[in-house]
C-alpha positions as CSV (number, residue, x, y, z in Angstrom):
1,M,-34.1,57.7,-36.5
2,G,-36.9,56.3,-38.5
3,G,-36.7,52.6,-39.5
4,N,-33.6,51.5,-37.5
5,T,-35.1,51.9,-34.0
6,V,-34.9,48.9,-31.8
7,S,-37.9,48.2,-29.7
8,L,-39.2,45.3,-27.8
9,G,-41.9,44.8,-30.4
10,N,-39.3,44.6,-33.1
11,A,-37.2,42.1,-31.1
12,V,-40.2,39.9,-30.5
13,S,-41.3,40.0,-34.1
14,N,-37.7,39.2,-35.2
15,L,-37.7,36.2,-32.8
16,F,-41.0,35.0,-34.2
17,A,-39.6,35.3,-37.7
18,V,-36.5,33.2,-36.9
19,F,-38.7,30.4,-35.5
20,G,-41.2,30.6,-38.3
21,L,-43.8,32.5,-36.4
22,A,-43.9,35.6,-38.6
23,A,-47.6,35.3,-39.2
24,G,-48.2,35.5,-35.5
25,P,-48.3,32.9,-32.7
26,S,-50.6,30.2,-33.9
27,F,-51.0,26.9,-32.1
28,A,-49.2,25.0,-34.9
29,A,-46.4,27.5,-35.0
30,L,-45.9,27.2,-31.2
31,E,-45.9,23.5,-31.5
32,R,-43.1,23.6,-34.1
33,L,-41.2,26.0,-31.9
34,A,-41.5,23.7,-28.9
35,A,-40.4,20.6,-31.0
36,N,-37.3,22.5,-32.3
37,V,-36.4,23.7,-28.8
38,W,-37.0,20.2,-27.4
39,L,-34.8,18.7,-30.1
40,W,-31.9,21.1,-29.2
41,I,-32.3,20.3,-25.5
42,V,-32.1,16.5,-26.2
43,V,-29.1,16.9,-28.5
44,A,-27.3,19.1,-25.9
45,G,-28.2,16.6,-23.2
46,Y,-26.8,13.7,-25.2
47,A,-23.6,15.7,-25.9
48,I,-23.2,16.6,-22.2
49,S,-23.9,13.0,-21.1
50,F,-21.3,11.6,-23.6
51,A,-18.7,14.1,-22.4
52,G,-19.4,13.3,-18.8
53,M,-19.2,9.5,-19.4
54,T,-15.9,10.0,-21.3
55,L,-14.6,12.0,-18.4
56,L,-15.7,9.5,-15.9
57,V,-14.0,6.6,-17.8
58,Y,-10.8,8.6,-18.0
59,I,-10.9,9.4,-14.3
60,M,-11.5,5.8,-13.4
61,M,-8.6,4.7,-15.6
62,R,-6.2,7.2,-13.9
63,L,-7.4,6.2,-10.5
64,Y,-6.8,2.5,-11.2
65,D,-3.2,3.4,-12.4
66,L,-2.6,5.4,-9.3
67,R,-3.8,2.6,-7.0
68,Q,-1.5,0.1,-8.8
69,R,1.5,2.4,-8.3
70,E,0.6,2.9,-4.6
71,K,0.2,-0.8,-4.1
72,A,3.6,-1.5,-5.6
73,Y,5.1,1.3,-3.6
74,Y,3.7,0.3,-0.2
75,E,4.2,-3.4,-0.7
76,T,7.9,-3.1,-1.4
77,L,9.8,-3.7,1.8
78,I,12.8,-1.4,2.3
79,G,15.8,-3.4,3.0
80,A,18.5,-2.5,5.4
81,P,21.7,-1.4,3.8
82,V,24.2,-4.2,3.5
83,A,27.0,-3.8,6.0
84,A,30.6,-3.7,4.8
85,A,32.5,-6.9,4.6
86,G,33.3,-8.7,7.8
87,P,31.2,-10.2,10.6
88,S,29.1,-8.1,12.9
89,P,30.8,-7.4,16.2
90,R,27.5,-8.1,18.0
91,W,27.3,-11.5,16.3
92,Q,30.9,-12.2,17.2
93,R,30.1,-11.4,20.9
94,I,27.0,-13.7,20.7
95,R,29.2,-16.5,19.2
96,E,31.7,-16.1,22.0
97,L,29.0,-16.3,24.6
98,G,27.6,-19.4,22.9
99,G,31.0,-21.1,22.8
100,S,31.4,-20.7,26.6
101,T,30.8,-23.4,29.1
102,N,28.6,-21.2,31.4
103,A,24.9,-21.8,31.1
104,S,24.1,-18.1,32.0
105,E,26.3,-17.0,29.0
106,W,24.4,-19.4,26.8
107,R,21.1,-17.8,27.9
108,E,22.5,-14.3,27.2
109,A,23.7,-15.4,23.8
110,I,20.3,-16.7,22.8
111,I,18.5,-13.6,24.1
112,E,20.9,-11.3,22.3
113,A,20.5,-13.2,19.1
114,D,16.8,-12.8,19.4
115,V,17.2,-9.0,19.9
116,L,19.3,-8.9,16.8
117,L,16.6,-10.8,14.9
118,D,14.0,-8.4,16.2
119,E,16.0,-5.4,15.0
120,A,16.6,-7.0,11.6
121,L,12.9,-7.7,11.1
122,G,12.1,-4.1,12.1
123,R,14.6,-2.8,9.5
124,R,12.9,-4.9,6.8
125,G,9.6,-3.2,7.5
126,Y,7.8,-5.8,9.7
127,A,6.0,-4.1,12.6
128,G,4.8,-5.7,15.9
129,Q,5.4,-5.8,19.6
130,G,8.0,-8.5,19.4
131,V,9.7,-11.1,17.2
132,G,6.7,-13.4,17.3
133,E,4.3,-10.8,15.9
134,K,6.8,-9.8,13.2
135,L,7.4,-13.4,12.2
136,M,3.7,-13.9,11.8
137,Q,3.6,-11.2,9.1
138,I,6.2,-13.0,6.8
139,P,4.7,-15.2,4.1
140,R,6.2,-18.7,4.1
141,E,7.3,-18.5,0.5
142,G,9.0,-15.1,1.1
143,F,11.5,-16.3,3.8
144,A,13.3,-19.6,3.3
145,H,14.5,-19.8,7.0
146,L,11.2,-18.8,8.6
147,S,11.0,-22.1,10.4
148,D,14.5,-21.7,11.7
149,A,13.6,-18.3,13.0
150,W,10.5,-19.6,14.7
151,E,12.4,-22.6,16.4
152,A,15.1,-20.3,17.7
153,H,12.6,-17.8,19.0
154,K,10.7,-20.6,20.8
155,V,13.9,-21.5,22.6
156,R,14.4,-17.9,23.6
157,N,10.8,-17.8,24.9
158,Q,11.5,-20.9,27.0
159,I,14.6,-19.2,28.5
160,A,12.6,-16.0,29.2
161,H,9.7,-17.8,30.8
162,E,11.5,-20.6,32.7
163,G,14.8,-18.8,33.4
164,S,17.5,-20.9,35.0
165,A,15.0,-23.8,35.3
166,F,15.2,-24.4,31.6
167,D,17.8,-27.0,30.9
168,L,20.3,-25.9,28.2
169,S,22.9,-28.1,26.6
170,A,25.8,-27.1,24.4
171,V,24.2,-28.9,21.5
172,L,20.9,-27.0,21.9
173,V,22.7,-23.7,22.1
174,A,24.8,-24.4,19.0
175,R,21.7,-25.5,17.1
176,T,19.7,-22.5,18.2
177,L,22.5,-20.0,17.3
178,A,22.9,-21.7,13.9
179,R,19.2,-21.2,13.3
180,F,19.4,-17.5,14.3
181,E,22.4,-17.2,12.1
182,S,20.7,-18.6,9.0
183,A,17.7,-16.3,9.5
184,L,19.9,-13.3,10.1
185,R,22.0,-14.0,7.0
186,E,18.8,-14.3,4.9
187,L,17.6,-11.0,6.3
188,G,21.0,-9.4,5.4
189,A,21.8,-8.6,9.1
190,L,25.1,-10.6,9.0
């Protein structure tokens, strides 16, 4: 076994030799050792910091891209499928009621047209308790016939609140149904 034995004393003396402390641990040699170790700690710290900052920038860029895609996805309103050619049977019934000479049928026509508008707005992704709340969510520039929808809905509200005391005329009914029709056509419901 002789000279190849490994002992703690040999390991320590080899370590001292690597760091220039072969002559023994003097104060100057320990100072050099501490400076070398500190240099490697600083270099390792800078390398880890640089890697961390690079990773952080990459993650922030990916997060920004993800948020842009989510924004585009959730802001896109899902339109109702366009119906096959031909007028809606519900709308034909509303037009028949509106063409009548009976005031109660006129009221029914306007209320049914408002229900149809409510359903069309719901299919386009607008949420709310009623037509009024759904219409408030629509940007003015996003819906050309928004004012028509509001005016028609106001007439419906007057009918709902005043009932038979609200005085309807054939001209008002025709104008209100025309406003409903223009809004419903723009929404793709007719």
